C-alpha positions as CSV (number, residue, x, y, z in Angstrom):
1,M,13.2,-22.0,105.6
2,A,10.6,-21.2,102.5
3,G,13.0,-19.6,100.9
4,V,15.3,-22.2,101.0
5,L,13.0,-24.9,100.3
6,L,11.9,-22.4,96.9
7,S,15.3,-22.5,95.5
8,A,15.5,-26.5,95.7
9,W,12.9,-26.9,94.3
10,L,13.0,-23.8,91.2
11,G,16.3,-25.9,90.8
12,G,15.4,-28.5,90.7
13,C,13.7,-29.2,87.4
14,A,14.6,-27.9,84.3
15,T,12.7,-26.3,82.2
16,P,12.3,-26.4,78.1
17,Q,14.4,-22.9,77.1
18,T,17.3,-24.2,79.0
19,Q,17.3,-27.8,78.2
20,A,17.0,-26.1,74.0
21,L,20.0,-23.5,74.9
22,L,22.3,-26.2,76.9
23,A,21.5,-28.8,73.9
24,A,22.3,-27.1,70.9
25,H,22.7,-23.1,70.3
26,S,20.0,-21.9,68.1
27,R,23.6,-19.4,66.5
28,P,26.5,-19.2,67.7
29,M,27.4,-17.7,70.5
30,Q,30.0,-17.1,73.2
31,Q,30.4,-19.8,76.1
32,R,30.6,-17.4,78.7
33,A,30.7,-13.6,79.1
34,E,30.6,-11.0,81.9
35,L,29.6,-7.5,81.9
36,V,31.7,-6.8,84.8
37,S,31.8,-3.1,84.3
38,V,27.9,-2.6,84.9
39,P,27.6,-0.4,88.2
40,F,25.8,-1.8,91.2
41,Y,23.2,-0.6,93.3
42,P,21.6,-2.0,96.4
43,Q,17.9,-2.2,96.3
44,E,16.2,-0.3,98.8
45,I,13.3,-1.7,100.0
46,H,10.3,-2.1,97.0
47,Q,13.2,-0.1,94.8
48,C,14.0,-2.9,92.7
49,G,12.6,-1.5,89.7
50,P,14.8,2.1,90.1
51,A,18.0,0.4,91.4
52,S,17.9,-2.0,88.1
53,L,17.0,0.9,86.0
54,A,19.5,3.1,87.1
55,M,22.0,0.3,86.3
56,A,21.0,-0.3,83.4
57,L,20.5,3.0,81.7
58,N,24.8,4.2,83.1
59,A,25.7,1.1,81.6
60,A,24.8,3.0,78.4
61,G,25.9,5.9,78.9
62,A,23.1,8.0,80.7
63,K,23.4,9.5,84.1
64,A,20.6,8.7,86.5
65,T,20.7,7.6,90.2
66,P,18.1,5.4,91.5
67,Q,16.8,8.5,94.0
68,E,16.3,10.0,90.6
69,L,14.4,7.6,88.9
70,A,12.2,6.6,91.6
71,A,10.3,9.3,91.0
72,Q,9.9,8.0,87.1
73,V,9.1,4.7,88.3
74,Y,8.2,4.0,91.6
75,L,4.1,3.7,92.4
76,P,3.5,3.9,96.1
77,G,0.3,2.0,96.0
78,R,1.6,-0.8,94.5
79,E,5.1,-0.9,96.2
80,G,6.9,-1.4,92.9
81,S,7.3,-0.2,89.2
82,L,5.5,-1.3,86.1
83,Q,7.1,-2.5,83.2
84,V,5.1,0.4,81.3
85,E,6.7,3.5,83.4
86,M,10.3,1.1,83.2
87,L,10.3,1.8,79.3
88,A,8.6,5.0,79.7
89,A,11.1,6.3,82.0
90,T,14.5,5.1,79.8
91,R,12.6,7.4,77.0
92,R,12.8,10.0,79.4
93,N,16.3,10.4,79.6
94,G,16.9,10.1,76.1
95,L,17.5,6.1,75.0
96,L,15.8,3.3,73.5
97,A,13.6,0.9,75.5
98,Y,13.7,-2.0,73.6
99,E,11.8,-5.1,75.3
100,L,13.3,-8.8,73.9
101,A,11.1,-11.6,72.7
102,P,10.8,-14.2,75.5
103,K,13.8,-15.9,74.3
104,L,16.5,-16.8,76.9
105,D,19.2,-17.0,74.3
106,D,17.8,-14.2,72.8
107,L,18.7,-12.2,76.6
108,L,22.1,-14.2,76.2
109,A,23.3,-13.2,73.4
110,E,22.6,-9.6,73.9
111,V,24.5,-9.3,77.2
112,A,27.4,-11.4,75.3
113,D,27.0,-8.4,72.8
114,G,27.8,-6.2,75.6
115,A,24.0,-5.0,76.9
116,P,22.8,-5.4,80.3
117,V,19.4,-7.2,80.3
118,V,17.1,-6.0,82.8
119,V,14.0,-8.5,83.8
120,L,11.5,-9.1,85.6
121,Q,11.1,-12.4,88.1
122,N,8.4,-13.4,90.3
123,L,10.2,-15.2,93.2
124,A,7.7,-16.9,94.5
125,L,4.5,-18.5,93.0
126,S,2.0,-18.1,89.8
127,W,-0.6,-17.6,92.7
128,Y,1.1,-15.8,94.9
129,P,2.9,-13.3,92.6
130,V,6.6,-11.6,94.7
131,W,8.1,-9.4,92.2
132,H,10.7,-8.4,91.5
133,Y,13.5,-6.7,88.7
134,A,17.1,-7.6,88.3
135,V,19.8,-7.0,85.3
136,V,21.9,-10.1,83.7
137,V,25.5,-9.2,83.5
138,G,26.3,-12.7,82.5
139,Y,26.5,-16.3,82.3
140,D,28.6,-19.4,82.1
141,L,27.1,-22.0,79.4
142,D,29.4,-24.3,80.7
143,R,28.8,-24.5,84.0
144,G,25.0,-23.9,83.3
145,E,24.6,-20.6,85.2
146,I,23.6,-16.4,84.8
147,F,24.4,-13.7,87.0
148,L,23.0,-11.3,88.0
149,R,22.8,-7.6,90.0
150,S,19.6,-8.4,92.0
151,G,19.0,-6.8,95.6
152,R,21.5,-6.5,97.6
153,E,23.7,-9.2,95.8
154,Q,26.1,-7.5,93.5
155,R,26.8,-10.3,91.6
156,Q,24.1,-12.8,92.2
157,V,24.7,-16.5,91.1
158,L,22.1,-18.8,89.8
159,P,21.4,-22.1,87.4
160,F,19.9,-21.0,84.2
161,A,16.5,-23.4,85.4
162,T,16.0,-21.6,88.8
163,F,16.1,-18.3,86.9
164,E,14.2,-19.7,84.0
165,H,11.4,-20.9,86.3
166,T,11.2,-17.1,87.9
167,W,11.6,-15.8,84.7
168,E,8.7,-17.8,83.2
169,R,6.5,-16.7,85.8
170,A,7.1,-13.0,85.3
171,G,6.0,-13.6,81.5
172,Y,9.7,-14.0,80.0
173,W,9.8,-10.0,80.6
174,A,13.1,-8.2,79.4
175,M,14.2,-4.7,78.2
176,L,17.2,-3.1,76.8
177,A,18.2,0.1,77.3
178,L,20.5,1.0,75.0
179,P,22.1,4.7,72.8
180,P,19.5,5.5,69.9
181,G,21.9,4.9,67.5
182,R,22.9,1.0,68.5
183,V,20.6,-1.9,67.2
184,P,20.0,-5.3,69.4
185,R,21.7,-8.3,67.9
186,S,18.6,-10.2,68.4
187,A,16.1,-7.0,67.1
188,T,13.2,-7.3,64.6
189,E,12.8,-4.7,62.1
190,A,9.1,-4.0,63.4
191,A,10.2,-4.2,66.7
192,Y,13.3,-1.7,66.5
193,V,11.2,0.7,64.0
194,S,8.3,0.8,67.2
195,A,11.0,1.7,69.9
196,A,12.0,4.2,68.0
197,I,8.8,5.5,67.0
198,A,8.3,5.6,70.4
199,L,11.4,7.6,71.5
200,E,9.5,10.3,68.8
201,K,6.5,10.4,71.1
202,A,8.0,10.4,73.3
203,G,9.5,13.8,73.3
204,Q,13.2,12.9,72.5
205,P,13.8,13.7,68.4
206,K,17.3,13.9,68.0
207,S,17.6,10.4,70.2
208,A,14.6,9.1,67.7
209,E,16.6,10.9,64.5
210,A,19.4,8.4,65.5
211,A,17.1,5.4,66.3
212,Y,15.8,5.8,62.8
213,A,19.6,6.6,61.1
214,A,20.0,3.2,62.8
215,T,17.0,1.2,61.5
216,L,18.0,2.4,58.0
217,D,21.3,1.3,58.4
218,R,20.0,-2.2,58.7
219,W,17.0,-2.2,56.9
220,P,17.5,0.6,53.9
221,R,13.8,0.8,52.9
222,N,11.5,0.8,56.2
223,L,9.5,3.5,55.4
224,A,8.2,4.1,58.8
225,A,11.9,4.9,59.6
226,R,12.2,6.6,56.4
227,I,8.9,8.6,57.5
228,G,10.5,9.4,61.0
229,M,13.6,11.0,59.8
230,G,11.4,13.3,57.8
231,N,9.8,14.4,60.5
232,T,12.2,15.0,63.0
233,A,14.0,16.8,60.0
234,Y,10.9,19.0,59.5
235,I,10.2,19.6,63.2
236,R,14.2,21.2,63.7
237,G,13.4,23.5,60.7
238,D,15.9,21.5,58.2
239,L,12.9,21.3,55.2
240,S,15.9,20.0,52.9
241,R,16.5,17.0,54.9
242,A,12.6,16.7,55.5
243,E,12.5,17.2,51.6
244,R,15.2,14.8,51.1
245,A,13.5,11.7,53.5
246,F,10.2,12.3,52.3
247,R,11.2,12.0,48.8
248,Q,13.2,8.8,48.9
249,A,10.2,7.6,51.0
250,A,7.5,8.3,47.6
251,L,10.7,6.6,45.4
252,D,10.7,3.6,47.7
253,H,7.0,3.5,48.7
254,P,5.0,5.0,45.2
255,D,1.7,3.5,46.8
256,S,2.3,5.6,50.1
257,A,-0.3,8.6,51.1
258,I,2.0,9.4,53.8
259,A,4.8,10.1,51.6
260,F,3.5,12.1,49.0
261,N,1.4,14.0,51.5
262,N,4.5,14.7,53.6
263,L,6.4,15.4,50.6
264,A,3.9,18.6,49.3
265,Q,4.0,20.0,52.8
266,T,7.6,20.2,52.5
267,L,7.4,21.6,49.4
268,A,4.9,23.6,50.0
269,D,6.8,25.6,53.2
270,R,9.6,26.0,50.5
271,Q,7.5,27.5,48.3
272,L,7.8,25.4,45.4
273,Y,4.0,25.4,44.7
274,A,4.1,23.0,41.6
275,E,6.0,20.4,42.5
276,A,3.6,20.1,45.9
277,L,1.0,20.0,44.0
278,T,1.6,17.3,42.1
279,A,2.9,15.3,44.6
280,A,-0.8,16.5,47.1
281,N,-2.5,15.2,44.2
282,R,-0.9,12.2,44.3
283,A,-1.7,11.9,48.0
284,V,-5.3,12.4,47.5
285,A,-5.5,9.8,44.9
286,L,-4.0,7.0,46.9
287,A,-5.3,8.5,50.4
288,G,-7.4,6.1,51.8
289,P,-7.8,6.0,55.3
290,E,-5.6,8.9,55.5
291,L,-7.8,10.9,52.6
292,A,-9.3,13.7,54.7
293,A,-5.7,14.9,55.7
294,A,-4.2,14.7,52.6
295,R,-7.2,16.7,51.0
296,E,-6.6,19.0,53.8
297,T,-3.0,19.3,52.4
298,L,-4.0,19.9,49.5
299,E,-6.3,22.8,50.1
300,Q,-4.1,24.5,51.9
301,I,-1.6,24.3,49.4
302,R,-3.7,26.0,46.6
303,K,-4.4,28.9,49.1
304,K,-0.4,29.6,49.4
305,V,-0.1,29.6,45.7
306,P,0.0,32.9,44.2
């Protein structure tokens, strides 16, 4: 009975984002969308995190079962999964984990663009939370409804206001699991680059390189992505490609000590010592906080010069 009363109360009063969304869309949006091909894994007890993540990963092309993911995200002591573990497991499986802004229209825009969205909900009260992960797979603006893969329901239908209440009490947290060459429709430059860097730090250089390339397709002068492209090429031993990336970074950002330092190291490894010394000296002149590292690179190159 408590659950019925709670649902009725949740749906009884409109919420700010729902009101704004239904009144006038902030961007052109499809009236209705539903991702029927997203797989469904019924949730076992306390296993909504692994089940929801498995649905999102498989929809993005990765093969993972809830049982496999449970070992990566489920914390028995908490009887659940933390958001940081959900993000980390996505990266370990070679996909880009992107946290959405706390905006309902952004969430729906990604669904309309073909990406299921993993959301965290609080199904009880702020002072007595019941945390739950679900996957948003569709919506209908005319009917004011949102569709989820949730618990043991393959197609749970909720009013927007009911969903927003539960989502708001969980901090409006939502994430995408995407092939690393895909940029979300609602992505910002800084947030997407941060997601790409996190993928590289997770030990996925090939996937990170694809994410950096996608970044540069949309934001061609992004310094972090250009450096990332050079770093991943350098790690793979492709010094020619790394040199091109660092040269472009130095050209686009002539005040970047990191660009000149990395270019100097790569040129030295290619035994182009004269150019390497020029780049290294430039890095020292610009260095600032990176001065110690730039000086070390310069000294190493000087020792290599015949």
